[in-house]
C-alpha positions in Angstrom: -0.1 -0.1 0.1 3.0 2.6 1.1 4.3 1.9 -2.5 1.5 2.3 -4.3 0.3 5.7 -2.5 4.0 7.0 -2.9 4.1 6.2 -6.7 0.3 7.8 -7.0 1.7 10.8 -5.5 5.0 11.0 -7.5 7.0 10.6 -4.4 10.2 9.4 -5.0 11.7 6.9 -2.7 14.4 4.1 -2.3 13.0 1.1 -1.1 15.8 -1.2 1.2 14.9 -4.8 1.8 15.5 -5.4 5.3 15.2 -9.3 5.2 17.9 -9.4 2.3 20.0 -6.7 3.1 22.2 -6.8 6.3 23.3 -3.3 5.8 19.9 -2.0 5.8 18.7 -4.0 8.6 21.3 -3.0 11.0 20.5 0.5 9.6 17.0 0.3 10.3 17.7 -1.2 13.6 19.7 1.9 14.5 17.3 4.6 13.4 14.2 2.5 14.7 15.3 2.2 18.0 15.0 -1.9 17.4 11.8 -1.9 15.4 11.7 -4.6 12.6 8.6 -4.3 11.2 7.6 -3.2 7.7 6.9 -0.9 6.2 9.1 1.9 7.9 9.7 5.2 6.0 12.3 7.8 7.0 11.9 10.9 5.6 14.7 13.6 4.7 13.1 16.9 5.0 14.3 19.6 2.7 16.2 21.2 6.0 17.9 17.7 6.6 15.6 16.7 9.7 14.5 13.2 9.4 10.7 12.0 10.7 10.1 8.4 10.9 6.8 6.5 10.6 6.1 2.7 11.5 3.6 1.0 9.3 1.3 2.8 6.5 -0.1 5.8 7.9 -1.5 8.0 5.0 -2.1 11.3 7.4 1.1 11.2 8.5 2.6 11.1 5.3 0.5 13.8 4.0 1.5 15.5 6.8 5.1 15.6 6.6 5.5 15.4 2.9 2.6 18.4 2.5 0.3 16.3 0.3 -2.8 16.8 -0.2 
């Protein structure tokens, strides 16, 4: 659902498969505080700050990405 939604909104993203990539898994563990569920999104804003979202939270995505 997340990939479909981002595609629909024409939002570019990088998909990392934490079940197949140990480096991506370690990165996620560090950023998420130990959470390994998916989807887990890290959004880097224009000012360089980062927001994280656990699961598919359309309202939070819209807010952070300023989507309508």
